[in-house]
C-alpha atoms as one frame of an Amber mdcrd trajectory, in Angstrom:
protein
 -18.231 -27.464   9.494 -17.890 -30.822  10.731 -15.203 -31.424  13.484 -16.869
 -34.554  14.363 -13.411 -36.820  13.269 -11.666 -34.372  15.927 -10.669 -35.421
  19.441 -12.744 -33.220  21.504 -11.458 -32.133  24.935 -13.553 -32.568  27.777
 -15.002 -28.959  28.988 -13.454 -29.130  32.313 -10.409 -31.413  31.654  -7.878
 -29.344  32.374  -8.734 -27.046  35.336  -6.311 -26.309  37.678  -3.809 -27.690
  35.640  -0.147 -26.593  35.356   0.185 -24.182  31.837   3.497 -26.150  30.623
   1.281 -29.313  30.780  -1.546 -27.406  28.462   1.009 -26.043  26.469   2.564
 -29.045  25.291  -0.339 -31.644  25.442  -3.181 -29.405  23.621  -1.311 -26.850
  21.801   2.176 -28.718  20.684   4.595 -26.309  21.974   7.403 -27.121  24.078
   8.098 -23.146  25.187   6.508 -19.935  25.402   7.090 -17.262  23.140   8.536
 -14.284  24.437   6.075 -12.679  27.598   3.339 -15.799  26.941   3.889 -17.123
  30.308   3.998 -13.706  32.045   0.815 -12.921  31.166  -0.686 -16.552  31.470
   0.239 -16.157  34.918  -1.061 -12.586  35.645  -4.162 -13.600  34.095  -5.075
 -17.105  36.302  -3.463 -15.010  39.089  -7.118 -13.181  38.174  -4.792  -9.756
  37.809  -6.204  -7.637  35.029  -3.912  -7.326  32.210  -3.135  -5.215  28.998
  -0.679  -7.086  26.503   0.854  -5.249  23.677   2.343  -7.921  21.270   2.699
  -7.702  17.872   0.416  -9.656  15.326   1.971 -13.684  14.863   3.441 -12.879
  18.700   0.944 -15.248  19.812  -1.671 -13.053  21.612  -4.482 -15.521  21.166
  -2.558 -18.320  23.426  -2.615 -15.369  25.977  -6.365 -16.427  26.922  -6.837
 -19.524  25.049  -4.513 -21.542  27.602  -5.665 -20.146  30.600  -9.842 -20.353
  29.613  -8.920 -24.296  29.854  -7.578 -23.946  33.421  -9.825 -21.625  34.897
 -12.814 -22.585  36.044 -15.960 -21.247  33.845 -16.516 -19.747  30.672 -13.646
 -16.856  28.900 -15.739 -14.473  26.729 -13.860 -13.158  23.938 -15.109  -9.732
  22.418 -14.165  -9.403  18.706 -15.044  -7.041  16.438 -15.110  -9.005  13.084
 -17.276 -11.889  12.256 -14.884 -13.608  10.180 -12.104 -12.958  13.194 -14.397
 -14.674  15.295 -15.394 -17.613  12.449 -11.413 -18.544  12.049 -10.418 -18.587
  15.739 -13.154 -21.132  16.668 -12.366 -23.064  13.501  -8.381 -23.309  14.587
  -9.771 -24.047  18.307 -11.705 -26.888  17.295  -8.982 -28.724  15.256  -6.889
 -28.306  18.788  -9.779 -29.871  20.491 -11.326 -27.502  22.102 -14.754 -26.569
  22.096 -15.701 -22.763  21.374 -18.270 -21.152  19.894 -19.682 -17.764  18.590
 -22.909 -16.232  18.834 -23.386 -13.631  15.918 -25.604 -12.486  12.955 -24.059
 -15.088  10.563 -26.149 -18.255  12.915 -29.369 -19.345  11.852 -32.060 -19.359
  14.724 -31.771 -22.849  14.629 -27.732 -23.019  15.250 -28.219 -20.175  17.506
 -30.415 -21.799  20.041 -28.525 -25.108  19.397 -24.981 -22.778  20.184 -26.926
 -20.927  23.572 -27.817 -24.784  25.060 -24.298 -26.266  24.477 -22.775 -22.518
  26.467 -25.447 -23.493  29.414 -24.579 -27.317  29.592 -21.362 -26.730  30.296
 -19.900 -28.188  26.824 -18.088 -24.578  25.813 -14.885 -23.107  27.266 -14.707
 -20.026  24.832 -17.659 -17.654  23.926 -16.705 -15.081  21.096 -18.929 -12.280
  20.568 -19.190  -8.900  19.053 -19.600  -5.640  21.333 -22.377  -4.529  19.681
 -23.860  -8.250  20.726 -22.674  -7.611  24.104 -24.675  -5.083  24.806 -27.871
  -6.522  24.007 -30.473  -8.130  26.982 -30.444 -11.325  24.964 -26.846 -11.767
  25.641 -26.564 -10.495  28.752 -29.262 -12.660  29.830 -27.489 -15.938  28.852
 -24.130 -15.041  30.520 -25.924 -13.731  33.588 -27.678 -17.482  33.671 -27.242
 -19.437  37.401 -25.530 -22.177  35.741 -22.660 -20.129  33.639 -19.781 -18.799
  35.872 -17.946 -15.954  33.645 -14.350 -16.460  34.838 -12.581 -14.242  31.997
 -13.161 -11.304  29.985 -10.656 -10.907  26.962 -11.116  -7.947  24.520  -9.267
  -8.742  21.626  -8.128  -5.849  19.011  -8.387  -3.516  22.029  -7.319  -0.471
  20.110 -10.633  -0.295  19.446 -11.508   1.618  22.828  -9.466   4.241  21.880
  -9.886   7.766  20.458  -6.655   7.931  19.754  -6.392   4.128  17.863  -6.341
   3.863  14.461  -9.636   2.210  14.445 -12.001   3.540  17.108 -15.120   1.880
  17.284 -18.061   3.321  20.206 -19.552  -0.021  20.697 -16.317  -1.215  22.635
 -17.253   1.710  25.709 -20.067  -0.627  26.689 -17.332  -3.572  27.519 -17.196
  -1.395  30.944 -20.556  -1.698  31.907 -21.081  -5.330  31.240 -17.194  -5.701
  33.787 -19.890  -4.348  36.210 -22.039  -7.763  35.879 -18.906 -10.102  36.733
 -16.826  -7.964  39.116 -14.804 -11.438  40.216 -14.114 -11.928  36.091 -10.161
 -10.986  35.323 -10.019  -8.905  32.187  -7.683  -9.195  29.528  -6.849  -6.746
  26.694  -4.875  -7.599  23.761  -3.586  -5.401  21.085  -0.627  -5.415  18.559
  -0.125  -1.683  18.124  -0.368   1.070  20.617   1.304   3.581  21.673   1.476
   5.247  25.595  -1.704   7.526  25.192  -3.582   4.690  23.497  -2.610   2.245
  26.281  -3.666   4.967  29.174  -7.213   5.094  26.980  -7.554   1.375  27.191
  -6.823   0.571  30.703  -9.323   3.844  31.356 -12.070   3.371  29.090 -12.155
  -0.287  30.180 -12.416  -0.052  33.766  -9.557  -2.137  34.319  -8.862  -2.368
  37.956  -4.747  -2.159  38.381  -3.896  -3.548  35.513  -0.414  -5.163  34.603
   0.818  -4.035  31.021   3.137  -6.298  29.182   4.773  -4.742  26.100   6.019
  -6.926  23.982   8.991  -5.885  21.443   7.619  -4.386  17.774   9.989  -5.686
  15.730   9.238  -8.373  13.275  12.793  -9.382  12.405  11.466 -11.663   9.754
   9.961  -8.850   7.673  11.712  -7.266   5.098  10.690  -3.339   4.959  10.802
  -1.820   1.430   9.286   1.381   0.367   9.326   2.151  -3.617   8.296   5.296
  -5.539   4.921   4.980  -6.872   6.061   5.193 -10.526   4.484   2.766 -13.124
   2.798   0.969  -9.808   1.251  -1.529 -11.280   4.130  -2.690 -13.405   5.949
  -2.750 -10.195   3.217  -4.593  -8.153   3.399  -7.139 -11.357   7.120  -7.500
 -11.254   6.799  -8.088  -7.115   4.577 -11.214  -7.744   6.725 -12.455 -10.037
   9.554 -12.661  -7.411   6.837 -14.912  -5.067   5.490 -16.967  -7.807   3.326
 -19.583  -5.720   3.502 -17.564  -2.668   0.255 -16.057  -0.799   0.117 -12.051
  -0.677  -2.242  -9.423   0.081  -2.565  -5.710  -1.550  -4.019  -3.394   0.575
  -5.415  -0.224  -1.138  -7.515   2.427   0.443 -10.290   2.507  -1.960 -13.422
  -0.115  -3.106 -12.459   1.358  -6.677  -8.653   0.795  -6.659  -9.574  -2.970
  -5.401 -11.544  -3.753  -8.273  -9.514  -2.179 -10.930  -5.974  -4.326  -9.184
  -7.833  -7.535  -8.823  -9.552  -7.124 -12.775  -6.063  -6.392 -14.001  -3.825
  -9.116 -12.083  -7.327 -11.479 -13.416  -6.847 -11.050 -16.532  -3.081 -11.136
 -16.614  -3.439 -14.786 -15.676  -2.794 -14.158 -11.480  -4.939 -15.975  -9.221
  -6.350 -12.854  -7.650  -9.657 -12.011  -6.126 -10.959  -8.456  -4.659 -11.791
  -8.250  -0.735 -13.692  -4.792   0.393 -17.602  -3.770   1.988 -19.237  -3.122
  -1.174 -19.498  -6.772  -2.271 -21.805  -8.964  -0.481 -21.299 -10.861   2.563
 -21.490 -13.949   0.859 -19.130 -13.027  -1.708 -16.388 -12.005   0.867 -16.793
 -15.042   3.211 -16.292 -17.272  -0.283 -13.446 -15.004  -1.253 -12.065 -15.072
   2.379 -12.109 -18.751   2.822 -10.234 -19.632  -0.828  -7.927 -17.335   0.178
  -7.157 -19.009   3.350  -7.605 -22.492   2.140  -4.827 -21.681  -0.127  -7.205
 -22.078  -3.434  -6.437 -18.195  -4.299  -2.895 -16.570  -4.280  -3.704 -12.970
  -3.723  -6.329 -10.940  -2.205  -6.576  -7.307  -3.249  -8.322  -5.461  -0.374
  -9.209  -2.596   1.820  -8.107  -2.457   5.198 -10.781  -4.817   7.274  -9.364
  -8.096   5.324  -7.051  -9.651   7.371  -7.764  -8.654  10.659  -7.623 -11.663
  12.991  -7.028 -14.163  10.355  -4.258 -16.501  11.827  -2.841 -17.643   8.291
   0.680 -17.814   8.703   2.233 -18.168   5.034   1.073 -14.850   4.003   4.775
 -14.233   2.146   4.322 -10.752   1.103   2.043  -7.601   1.372   1.975  -4.912
  -0.554   0.628  -1.271   0.124  -0.454   0.168  -2.968  -1.676   3.083  -0.774
   0.193   5.344   1.900  -2.368   4.188   5.227  -3.368   6.796   7.196  -0.987
   6.011  10.189   1.542   3.887  11.796  -0.700   1.620  13.185  -2.738   0.999
  10.016   0.613   0.127   8.257   1.785  -1.768  10.968  -0.885  -4.254  11.623
  -1.656  -4.547   7.799   2.292  -5.568   7.233   1.995  -8.104  10.288  -0.525
  -9.985   7.788   2.947 -11.204   6.666   5.131 -14.193   8.305   3.156 -15.082
  10.993   4.961 -18.331  10.832   8.196 -16.731  11.620   9.639 -17.450   7.901
  11.060 -14.820   5.640   8.600 -12.360   4.287   8.109  -9.094   2.923   6.461
  -5.919   2.963   6.511  -3.328  -0.226   4.957   0.214   0.573   4.333   2.118
  -2.824   4.600   5.910  -1.764   3.607   8.820  -3.406   2.731  12.382  -2.703
  -0.568  12.485  -4.432  -1.345   9.728  -1.929  -1.376  12.260   0.749  -4.096
  14.559  -0.948  -6.198  12.058  -1.070  -6.080  11.579   2.666  -6.679  14.695
   3.600  -9.776  15.850   1.624 -11.153  12.879   3.887  -9.137  14.198   6.630
 -11.625  17.363   7.158 -14.555  15.200   7.520 -13.324  12.909  10.185 -14.151
  12.936  13.857 -10.799  14.335  15.044  -9.077  16.075  11.991  -6.371  17.233
  14.467  -5.820  13.398  15.455  -5.991  12.524  11.584  -3.672  14.372  10.411
  -0.776  13.833  13.212  -1.197  10.335  12.782  -0.829  10.888   8.900   2.697
  13.121   9.374   4.057  10.101  11.530   2.886   7.907   8.166   4.658  10.400
   5.967   7.833  10.502   8.307   8.050   7.228   7.574   7.985   6.818   4.327
  10.647   9.487   2.938  12.829   8.182   5.987  16.220   7.766   4.601  17.551
   6.129   7.730  17.130   2.507   8.319  13.207   1.750   8.448  12.934  -0.382
  11.243  15.000   1.827  13.603  12.164   4.105  12.553   9.164   2.240  12.948
   9.995   0.664  16.479  10.894   4.557  17.245   7.194   5.346  16.800   6.199
   2.774  19.439   8.735   3.917  21.922  11.083   0.837  21.076  15.187   1.267
  20.428  15.985  -0.683  17.699  18.842  -3.008  18.294  20.478  -5.278  15.121
  19.972  -8.337  16.039  24.273  -9.825  15.788  23.079 -13.213  14.400  21.194
 -11.605  11.183  23.107 -10.971   8.088  24.493  -7.607   7.734  21.593  -5.099
   5.759  18.738  -7.995   6.156  15.972  -5.572   7.786  15.131  -2.894   4.960
  15.838  -1.312   1.930  17.654   1.206   2.927  20.135  -1.034   5.069  20.179
  -3.496   2.374  21.608  -1.312  -0.533  25.324  -0.365  -0.961  26.271   3.083
   0.970  25.686   6.010  -1.151  28.940   8.041  -1.619  28.697  11.328  -0.509
  28.859  13.959  -3.372  29.457  17.538  -2.975  25.620  19.360  -3.659  26.775
  22.433  -2.481  25.829  24.272  -5.780  22.649  22.262  -6.307  21.432  23.117
  -2.544  21.958  27.011  -2.904  19.776  27.001  -6.178  17.186  24.439  -4.352
  16.890  26.777  -1.453  17.285  30.168  -3.145  14.243  29.082  -5.700  12.019
  28.340  -2.416  12.894  32.342  -1.160  12.521  33.781  -5.129   8.542  31.874
  -4.988   8.242  33.265  -1.755   8.474  29.784   0.248   4.585  28.940  -1.102
   4.942  26.037  -3.038   5.738  22.660  -2.827   8.981  20.254  -4.153   7.401
  20.045  -7.644   6.527  23.387  -8.069   9.927  24.396  -7.289  11.725  21.729
  -9.215   9.889  22.595 -12.203  11.028  26.455 -11.958  14.549  24.944 -12.082
  13.932  23.287 -14.759  12.464  25.961 -17.337   8.775  24.465 -17.366   6.594
  26.504 -19.053   3.531  25.495 -17.543   0.687  28.124 -17.424   0.595  28.148
 -13.860   4.717  29.603 -13.618   3.891  31.872 -16.686   0.697  32.994 -15.089
   2.670  33.980 -11.645   5.726  35.647 -13.445   8.249  32.816 -11.985   9.475
  32.378 -15.210  11.265  35.588 -15.228  12.413  34.790 -11.975  16.390  34.762
 -11.623  16.169  30.875 -10.813  13.912  29.980 -13.727  15.521  27.463 -15.687
  19.144  27.356 -13.983  18.532  23.739 -12.769  18.659  21.416 -15.865  22.186
  19.383 -14.692  19.807  17.539 -12.348  16.107  15.244 -13.688  13.334  15.887
 -12.273  13.317  12.762  -9.615  17.192  13.956  -9.037  15.922  17.373  -7.697
  13.129  15.441  -5.746  15.831  13.282  -4.378  17.945  16.297  -3.391  14.626
  17.728  -1.473  14.200  14.725   0.723  17.948  14.701   1.568  17.406  18.408
   2.508  14.562  17.775   4.710  15.942  14.782   6.271  19.427  16.870   7.426
  16.845  19.554   8.641  17.570  22.444   6.057  14.093  22.785   4.495  10.737
  21.374   5.864   7.040  20.871   4.833   3.993  23.157   6.120   0.298  22.898
   5.822  -2.029  20.790   4.142  -0.249  20.826   0.463   3.658  20.447   1.985
   5.014  23.456   1.445   8.573  23.911   1.330  10.071  26.515   3.499  13.573
  27.004   5.173  15.110  26.265   8.410  17.014  28.435  10.516  20.058  25.886
   9.726  18.739  26.508   5.829  18.966  30.207   5.922  22.161  29.924   7.476
  23.454  27.790   4.792  22.446  29.933   1.924  23.667  33.274   3.816  27.077
  31.089   4.681  27.712  29.252   1.202  29.434  26.680   3.396  30.272  23.333
   1.239  27.431  20.555   1.664  28.178  17.263   1.052  25.175  14.759   0.835
  24.747  11.072  -0.094  23.211  11.393  -3.627  22.533   8.837  -5.971  22.426
  10.807  -8.674  19.793   8.805 -10.544  17.363   9.393  -8.792  15.343   7.263
  -5.850  16.535   3.390  -6.556  15.726   0.533  -4.210  16.967  -2.483  -3.811
  14.096  -4.748  -4.636  16.120  -8.074  -4.828  16.985  -8.291  -1.334  14.316
  -9.877   1.099  16.499 -10.412   4.204  16.183 -14.097   4.160  17.924 -15.802
   7.466  17.979 -19.334   8.204  15.098 -20.993   9.779  15.980 -23.991  12.387
  13.285 -26.288  11.175  14.570 -26.186   7.483  16.167 -29.025   6.305  19.456
 -29.383   4.524  19.124 -27.533   0.976  20.340 -30.846  -0.848  17.941 -33.163
   1.393  16.146 -34.718  -1.550  14.212 -36.755   0.482  13.095 -33.435   2.630
  12.047 -32.010  -0.254   9.887 -35.360  -1.043   8.189 -34.920   2.609   7.274
 -31.874   2.068   5.421 -32.181  -1.354   3.554 -35.101  -0.040   2.685 -33.462
   3.133   1.132 -30.365   1.446  -0.916 -32.540  -0.507  -2.050 -34.968   2.220
  -2.583 -31.844   4.190  -5.018 -30.030   1.328  -6.685 -32.693   0.914  -7.396
 -33.805   4.654  -8.517 -29.724   4.648 -10.700 -30.041   2.107 -12.482 -32.994
   3.853 -13.142 -31.152   6.796 -13.861 -28.250   5.050 -11.462 -25.839   6.559
  -7.860 -24.071   5.965  -4.971 -26.214   5.737  -2.693 -24.071   7.958  -5.476
 -25.219  10.509  -3.898 -28.801  10.442  -0.687 -27.695  10.208   1.304 -24.521
   9.475   4.476 -24.235   7.323   6.599 -24.118  10.017   5.704 -27.504  11.276
   6.236 -29.110   7.844   9.405 -27.756   7.265  10.386 -29.272  10.849   8.851
 -32.692   9.837  10.857 -32.485   6.896  14.206 -31.636   8.931  13.460 -34.705
  11.618  11.874 -36.898  10.046  10.232 -38.601  12.860   9.822 -42.558  13.118
   7.734 -43.114  16.216   4.836 -41.375  17.961   7.647 -40.392  20.658   9.625
 -38.230  18.018   6.804 -36.638  16.681   6.011 -35.075  19.755   8.961 -33.416
  19.284   8.254 -31.469  16.416   6.868 -27.851  16.049   3.272 -27.570  16.556
   2.278 -31.207  17.321   0.875 -31.801  20.565  -0.517 -35.352  21.668  -4.428
 -34.365  20.400  -3.216 -34.043  16.741  -0.554 -36.561  16.987  -3.124 -38.857
  17.871  -5.553 -37.658  15.138  -3.176 -37.738  12.487   0.403 -39.258  13.697
  -0.240 -42.668  11.548  -0.684 -40.945   8.394   2.250 -38.587   8.825   4.587
 -41.533  10.113   3.240 -43.243   7.059   3.730 -40.586   4.145   7.345 -40.178
   6.045   8.440 -43.501   5.706   7.352 -44.016   2.290   9.182 -40.850   0.892
């Protein structure tokens, strides 16, 4: 990549500087995001730190800014080559000299990079945990001319066996820390329960660390779950609603990724696959095209997107059920990193549960995997506020923002409240059928018995002769399944075992015996979700709707940004994010001073791009 046209910061230019000055001058921001200031202050004091912040919450700044102020080099341990490349590209656009050392470099480039590091030209080095463990890297880092001031562990949940992406190589980091006892350690992650946080601190050998936990609430992401019926049609309709916008579709298998990508391509959509079965060159190319807005949709397995700072992903679709809440949260967190309204759609099918459980028995810790999966199932089947359920998993209580419009956070809250209906008789029928079939079957089987199915399995079991066979034709299968979900939510029945067998709870047995009346919010037409509500909110940087000049400015800025990005062989957002373009169009700066009051524009970028931007705005 060519960065020769960029203003470059001398490696020690900001050593000992005030963090607020560096924030504005280098990164172009006037204020820190929540917790950033406290985390940075703690690192600068030399105290080990664990920071749990949501995806898009500004974790990278927590080590990038101190790296410029501290004397010496900051080492960043990162799990993926693509993550390192993306971070280094973004840093160099801001004028910060950084580098990565990994297998993607030729031997010539590797040697050149190590010489730049030894000569003091580099402030931040990105390494993989595997690379950090090699003698070659350790010899480099212990060179007498180098001072390691900070060791940062990105995606730190990988160090915990309770984390959703445990990697044994991360356990070697603690041994490297002993080589640099005076270096401050900073661990960063977006997903960590209390158990995982304890593991991180213990396994990294952190010294009396201070733990910062940001809110897990991403208010700009609208949460939605739909039943996985006619899934491909649902996906296409969803994409149509987001025409012209960037999106990611996550699947659990390579085969599913390829099939969906091919289907979308045949239908004329700009889509490419991403999974481990593709060559490194193809994966890198597809990712690069997506980042640079050359391709709108990536269909991928979970590996895609980790640490990639593409801010304008407007939607994420989970085509298959994720294996855990942590995995789900990290995937949907790749939407709306710029803070603008975005959406997350999960397609849920009980069939996905069986597919996941098939692999659980072969996992390193089946008991833990099963526990994580149950948390995901509980979220997907919840009939209460999804945001509340999601945050509760991480130990956070959801308090609705009073400035947000009513019903904007999820499909449950956005849908009109279902009227309470008397379901006494249907509920009695359903629970009696569970009893008559000896509490040995799942919801689908019980429903088939109620509907009078003559399936061979039902006949073989003799369940076509019991009193509840065929007595439930007043409901469709979808309506019986909805009633089942409601009865589970109200704790009258529960699912048990590998096959989600239904059984009555104490409350359910009491209800059947008493025959009390029961009112539940049945919709009567099967499960429905409002897919039209996206929870959009007014963003301060967005210009007035009727501002024709602002619209012209935005279009010209996007075209200019794309041309500039192509010239520099980088992604458009590395120059300016959409949030900055909106703010430019709203404020319409007339000179260099006003330009520095725009979100995301610091002195360095103002010097580099200011003249072109001001001229473009003046001509609009």
